[in-house]
C-alpha positions in Angstrom: 106.8 77.8 100.3 104.3 78.2 97.4 103.6 81.7 96.1 102.6 83.9 99.0 99.4 85.9 98.4 98.0 88.2 101.0 95.2 90.7 101.0 94.1 93.8 102.7 90.4 93.9 102.7 89.0 97.1 104.4 85.4 98.2 104.4 84.6 101.7 102.8 82.8 102.9 105.9 84.9 106.0 106.6 88.6 107.0 106.8 91.2 104.3 107.2 92.4 104.1 110.8 96.1 103.8 111.5 95.4 100.3 112.9 94.1 99.3 109.5 97.2 100.8 107.9 99.4 98.7 110.2 97.5 95.5 109.2 98.1 96.3 105.5 101.8 97.1 106.3 102.4 93.8 108.1 100.8 91.9 105.2 102.8 93.9 102.7 106.1 93.4 104.5 105.6 89.6 104.9 104.5 89.3 101.2 107.4 91.3 99.8 109.9 89.4 102.0 108.7 86.2 100.2 108.4 87.8 96.7 104.7 87.3 96.8 101.6 89.3 95.7 99.7 91.8 97.8 96.0 92.3 97.0 93.6 95.1 97.8 90.0 93.9 98.1 87.1 96.2 99.1 84.6 94.5 101.4 81.5 96.6 100.8 78.8 94.2 101.7 77.4 96.4 104.4 75.6 98.9 102.2 74.0 100.7 105.1 77.4 101.9 106.3 78.9 102.7 102.9 80.5 106.2 102.9 81.2 107.9 99.6 84.8 108.7 99.0 86.1 106.1 101.5 87.3 103.7 98.9 89.3 106.5 97.2 90.7 107.5 100.5 91.9 104.0 101.3 93.7 103.7 98.0 95.3 107.2 98.4 96.4 106.3 101.9 98.1 103.1 100.8 99.9 104.9 98.0 101.1 107.7 100.3 102.5 105.0 102.7 104.3 103.2 99.8 102.1 100.1 100.4 101.4 99.5 96.7 99.1 96.5 95.9 100.1 94.2 93.1 96.4 93.8 92.2 93.0 94.9 93.4 90.6 97.7 93.3 92.2 100.5 91.4 95.1 98.3 90.3 93.5 95.6 88.1 94.4 91.9 88.2 93.5 88.4 87.2 90.8 88.0 89.8 88.6 91.0 89.1 86.2 92.2 90.3 87.8 93.0 93.7 84.7 94.7 95.2 82.5 92.3 97.1 79.3 94.1 96.0 80.3 93.3 92.4 81.3 89.7 93.2 77.9 89.2 94.9 76.2 90.0 91.6 78.1 87.1 90.0 76.6 84.7 92.5 79.8 83.5 94.2 78.5 83.9 97.8 75.0 82.5 97.2 76.5 79.4 95.5 78.5 78.6 98.6 75.6 79.4 101.0 73.4 77.0 99.0 76.1 74.3 99.3 76.0 74.7 103.1 72.2 74.6 103.1 72.3 71.4 101.0 74.8 69.6 103.1 73.0 70.5 106.4 75.6 73.0 107.7 73.4 76.0 107.3 69.7 76.9 107.7 67.1 79.5 106.9 66.0 81.8 109.8 62.9 84.1 109.7 63.4 85.6 113.1 62.4 89.3 113.3 64.8 91.8 114.9 62.2 92.4 117.6 62.1 88.7 118.5 65.9 88.6 118.8 65.9 91.7 121.0 63.2 90.2 123.2 65.4 87.1 123.7 68.4 89.2 124.7 66.3 91.2 127.2 64.8 88.0 128.6 68.3 86.6 129.1 69.4 89.8 130.9 66.3 89.7 133.2 67.2 86.1 134.1 70.7 87.1 135.1 72.4 85.7 132.0 75.4 87.6 130.8 74.5 87.3 127.1 72.2 85.5 124.7 73.3 84.2 121.4 71.7 82.2 118.5 73.5 78.9 118.8 73.1 75.1 119.1 71.2 75.5 122.4 68.7 78.2 121.4 68.1 77.6 117.7 65.5 74.9 118.2 63.2 77.4 120.0 63.5 80.0 117.2 61.7 80.7 113.9 63.8 78.8 111.4 64.0 75.9 109.0 65.1 73.6 111.8 61.8 74.0 113.6 59.5 74.5 110.6 58.4 72.0 107.9 60.0 72.2 104.5 56.6 73.1 103.0 56.1 76.0 105.4 59.6 77.3 104.7 59.0 77.2 101.0 55.6 79.0 101.3 57.0 81.8 103.4 59.9 82.3 101.0 57.4 82.3 98.1 55.3 84.9 99.9 58.3 87.2 99.9 59.1 86.9 103.6 62.6 88.1 104.5 65.0 85.6 105.9 68.7 85.1 106.6 70.9 82.1 106.2 72.8 81.0 109.3 75.7 78.7 109.9 74.7 75.5 111.7 77.6 74.9 114.2 77.8 71.3 115.4 78.3 71.0 119.1 80.9 68.8 120.8 83.9 69.8 118.7 87.2 71.3 119.6 88.2 73.8 116.8 92.0 74.2 116.7 94.3 76.2 114.4 97.8 77.5 114.5 98.0 81.3 114.5 101.2 82.9 113.2 101.3 85.3 116.1 99.7 83.3 118.9 100.6 79.7 118.2 98.0 77.0 118.7 94.5 78.3 119.6 91.5 76.2 120.5 87.8 76.9 120.9 84.9 74.6 121.9 82.1 74.7 119.3 79.5 74.5 122.0 80.3 78.2 122.7 80.3 79.3 119.0 77.2 81.1 117.8 75.4 80.4 114.5 76.7 83.3 112.4 74.6 85.0 109.8 76.1 84.1 106.4 73.6 85.8 104.0 71.6 88.8 105.3 68.0 89.6 104.6 69.0 91.9 101.7 70.8 89.1 100.0 74.3 90.5 100.8 76.8 88.1 102.3 78.4 88.9 105.7 82.1 89.0 106.2 82.0 85.5 107.7 81.2 83.9 104.4 82.4 86.5 101.8 86.0 86.7 102.9 86.3 82.9 102.9 84.9 82.6 99.4 87.1 85.4 98.1 90.2 84.1 99.8 89.8 80.7 98.3 89.0 82.0 94.8 91.9 84.5 94.9 94.4 81.9 96.2 95.1 83.8 99.4 97.8 81.9 101.4 98.0 84.1 104.5 95.2 86.1 106.1 96.4 88.9 108.4 93.8 90.8 110.5 93.2 92.4 113.8 92.7 90.4 117.0 89.0 91.6 117.2 88.4 88.8 114.6 89.9 86.1 116.8 86.6 85.1 118.5 85.1 84.6 115.0 88.0 82.4 113.9 86.3 79.1 114.9 83.3 79.9 112.8 85.5 80.6 109.9 87.5 77.4 110.3 84.2 75.5 110.5 82.9 77.1 107.3 86.1 76.0 105.5 85.6 72.5 106.9 81.8 72.4 106.0 82.6 73.5 102.4 85.3 70.9 102.0 87.9 73.6 101.6 90.1 73.1 104.7 93.1 72.4 102.4 92.7 75.9 100.9 92.4 77.7 104.2 95.1 80.4 104.5 97.3 80.7 107.6 95.8 83.2 110.0 97.7 85.9 111.9 95.7 88.0 114.4 97.5 91.2 115.3 97.4 92.9 118.7 95.3 96.0 119.2 96.7 99.6 119.1 96.1 101.0 122.5 95.5 104.5 123.8 98.5 106.4 125.1 97.4 105.6 128.6 97.4 101.9 127.7 93.8 101.1 128.6 91.6 100.4 125.7 91.6 100.6 121.9 93.0 103.7 120.2 90.2 105.7 118.7 89.6 109.0 116.9 88.2 110.4 120.2 91.6 109.9 121.7 93.3 111.8 118.9 90.8 114.6 119.3 91.3 114.7 123.1 95.1 114.6 123.0 95.8 116.4 119.7 97.2 113.8 117.4 95.9 112.2 114.1 94.7 108.6 114.0 94.3 108.7 110.2 97.1 108.7 107.6 95.4 111.5 105.5 93.1 114.3 106.4 89.4 113.2 106.0 86.3 115.4 105.5 83.1 113.6 106.5 80.8 113.9 103.5 77.6 114.1 105.6 78.7 116.4 108.4 81.6 118.3 106.8 83.7 117.5 109.9 87.4 117.4 109.2 89.7 114.9 110.9 93.4 115.6 110.8 95.9 113.3 108.9 99.6 112.6 109.4 100.4 113.8 105.8 98.8 117.2 106.4 100.4 117.5 109.8 103.8 117.4 108.1 104.9 113.8 108.7 107.1 112.0 106.2 105.4 108.9 104.9 108.5 106.7 105.7 108.6 108.0 109.3 104.9 107.2 109.7 105.4 103.7 108.3 108.5 103.1 110.4 106.6 104.1 113.6 103.6 101.9 112.7 105.9 98.9 112.0 107.3 99.1 115.5 103.8 99.3 117.1 103.5 95.6 118.0 106.7 94.3 116.4 110.4 94.6 117.0 113.4 93.3 115.0 115.2 91.9 118.0 117.9 94.6 117.9 118.3 98.1 119.2 117.7 99.6 115.7 114.6 101.7 115.4 114.9 103.8 112.3 114.4 101.5 109.3 113.6 102.0 105.6 110.9 100.0 103.9 113.6 97.8 102.5 115.0 97.1 105.9 111.5 96.5 107.3 110.8 94.0 104.6 114.1 92.2 105.3 113.7 92.0 109.0 110.0 91.5 109.5 108.6 88.3 111.0 105.4 87.3 112.7 107.4 85.4 115.3 108.4 88.8 116.8 104.9 90.4 116.6 103.6 90.9 120.2 100.6 89.1 121.5 99.5 91.9 123.8 98.3 95.3 122.7 100.8 98.0 121.6 100.5 101.4 123.4 100.6 104.4 121.0 103.0 107.2 121.9 102.4 110.4 120.0 105.7 111.9 121.2 107.6 108.9 119.9 105.9 109.4 116.6 107.2 113.0 116.4 110.7 111.6 117.3 110.6 109.3 114.3 109.7 112.2 112.0 112.6 114.2 113.5 115.0 111.4 112.7 113.8 111.4 109.1 114.2 115.1 108.9 117.8 114.8 110.1 118.4 112.2 107.4 117.3 114.6 104.6 120.1 116.6 102.9 120.1 120.3 103.5 120.0 120.9 99.8 116.9 118.7 99.3 115.0 120.4 102.1 116.1 123.8 100.8 114.6 123.2 97.4 111.2 122.5 99.0 111.6 125.3 101.5 112.4 127.7 98.7 108.8 127.1 97.4 107.4 128.0 100.8 109.4 131.2 100.8 108.2 132.0 97.3 104.6 131.6 98.5 105.4 134.2 101.2 106.8 136.5 98.4 110.3 136.0 99.8 112.7 135.3 96.9 116.1 134.1 98.2 119.1 132.5 96.5 119.1 128.7 97.0 122.6 128.7 98.5 121.3 131.1 101.2 118.2 129.0 101.8 120.5 125.9 102.2 122.5 127.8 104.8 119.3 128.7 106.6 118.3 125.0 106.7 121.7 124.0 108.0 121.2 126.6 110.8 117.7 125.7 111.9 117.1 122.0 111.0 118.2 120.6 114.3 115.6 122.7 116.1 112.7 121.2 114.1 110.7 118.0 114.1 108.8 118.8 110.9 109.5 120.7 107.7 106.4 122.8 108.2 108.2 124.3 111.3 111.1 125.6 109.3 109.7 129.0 108.5 108.5 129.7 112.0 111.9 128.7 113.4 113.9 130.7 110.9 111.7 133.7 110.2 114.1 136.0 112.1 116.4 135.9 109.0 113.5 136.9 106.7 111.5 139.3 108.9 112.7 142.1 111.2 111.0 141.9 114.6 107.9 144.0 115.4 108.0 143.3 119.1 110.7 142.4 121.7 110.4 139.8 124.4 109.1 141.8 127.4 110.6 139.6 130.1 114.1 139.9 128.7 113.8 143.6 128.1 112.5 144.2 131.6 115.3 142.2 133.1 118.3 143.1 130.9 117.6 146.5 129.3 119.5 148.8 131.7 121.9 151.7 131.5 124.9 149.3 131.1 123.2 147.5 128.2 122.2 150.7 126.5 125.8 151.9 126.6 127.0 148.6 125.2 124.5 148.6 122.3 125.3 152.2 121.4 128.9 151.2 120.7 128.4 147.7 119.3 127.3 148.8 115.8 130.7 150.6 115.4 132.6 147.5 116.3 130.5 145.4 113.9 131.0 147.9 111.1 134.7 147.4 111.3 134.5 143.6 110.6 135.8 143.0 107.1 134.6 139.3 106.9 131.2 139.2 108.6 131.4 135.5 109.6 129.8 134.1 112.8 133.1 133.6 114.6 134.3 137.1 113.8 131.0 138.6 115.0 131.3 136.7 118.2 134.9 137.9 118.7 133.9 141.5 118.1 130.9 141.1 120.5 133.1 139.7 123.3 135.8 142.3 122.8 133.3 145.1 122.9 131.9 143.7 126.1 135.4 143.4 127.7 136.3 147.0 126.7 133.1 148.2 128.4 133.7 146.0 131.5 130.6 144.0 130.8 130.3 140.2 131.0 129.1 138.8 127.7 126.3 136.9 129.4 124.8 140.1 130.7 124.0 141.3 127.1 124.0 138.1 125.0 120.3 137.3 125.3 119.5 140.9 124.6 121.4 140.6 121.4 119.1 137.9 120.2 116.0 139.8 121.3 117.1 143.0 119.4 117.7 141.0 116.3 114.8 138.6 116.3 112.4 139.7 119.0 112.6 136.3 120.6 114.5 135.1 123.7 115.6 131.8 122.3 116.4 130.1 119.0 119.1 128.5 116.9 122.8 129.6 117.0 122.8 133.4 117.5 126.1 134.2 115.7 125.2 132.1 112.7 122.0 134.2 112.5 124.1 137.4 112.4 126.1 135.9 109.5 122.9 135.0 107.6 121.5 138.5 108.2 124.6 140.3 107.1 126.4 143.3 108.5 124.0 146.0 107.2 120.9 144.2 108.5 122.3 143.4 111.9 123.4 147.0 112.5 120.0 148.3 111.2 118.1 146.1 113.6 120.2 147.1 116.6 119.6 150.8 115.8 115.8 150.3 115.2 115.5 148.4 118.5 117.4 151.2 120.4 115.0 153.8 119.0 111.9 151.7 119.8 113.1 151.0 123.4 113.8 154.6 124.3 
């Protein structure tokens, strides 16, 4: 195989959807598996939809995910510029559009938007499902196929706006081999005459990505399945330009579906069900609306990437947790699904939980110590590490650590009412009035020694430990549940445990 070169070519029209990140990821995995080059190109030909800050957001998102381009916008490279708006100024797209005009595979069209809309409405009123500008309708439209050469030239000279359309020849079967779907065929009679150059002189995606892929030596083009219906037009453009031998292999990836499985995953679904659909938090520059991101929600980047990789692909084994290196080694388009992949927000949390478990207590403690410092809680690192060991298995995210462990940093200000109402009786009061004395006598205040003293005190007072155990947690933490109770007593220390019991007794009188 020759040098593999792939590209990720998003449009800067807003935040990068996780589906776009997955496209970049699959291209990156395939490229790195073959020691190739991964390129970031910005397709900003639709100036009306350009959003300030979107390009920077795309680059930051890829960096956070560890999907680092070898060349492209923000990274440099031998094929600069990598923004299509800049490439347009160099005349690349117009040159190829002119070639298509000259060889009869494209034509100039003056049709106004109102005329096109009228055609669509007329088709609807006649019971037609859709109307399109194609080999059947173009000879009744306002274009260079129905006008004289002189009239076309005069109208252009007069400054009239026009577009350049692809002229699709009918009666052809367009076939190509997709890396995901195998052999795919389309009849050209059903293919519309795509706009190649818009009225503002900017190229459309249909022409621009082909010119750029050829000029940048792209060998494999990975994109979403929403582009599959346009594939025959793209293949014909390669053919009409005499560039069929330079056409990359295409892979059309399945959609990411809503958690319910019906329809494409959207931002609205995330808002409705409370999960992000963007890698990073995004603030809309025009409305100020903030959309949540996986990074800010506390997800590890490798966990997010691992989850995305398995949305539409599997390695053929039971293994689910994989590093980037393992993903690169195992990835193949042969195992990418043809049907859509249903997104499961709970599974995404599960992945983060696995990556939390994989972190060493010491590494987490060093980061958590900074959180404590921000709360004006200075603690010895060895103590913080012990807290992490105690609470880690109760968390899915590092940002949950403080909430789950705050009982060892803050004395309770309230006590679980249901437990108090159910358990705080005369028998319990008697027990907790004598327990501090038993705890005071413990020389080595370790969890197992506290537990032994607790159980011995219960036995000497003819109380079952279960009758007062949950109360013990409530008196110390205020909460009815949490991580191991007796390890908590060890972390708190003898003096603090006895103090909290006595304070609780006074408050509950």
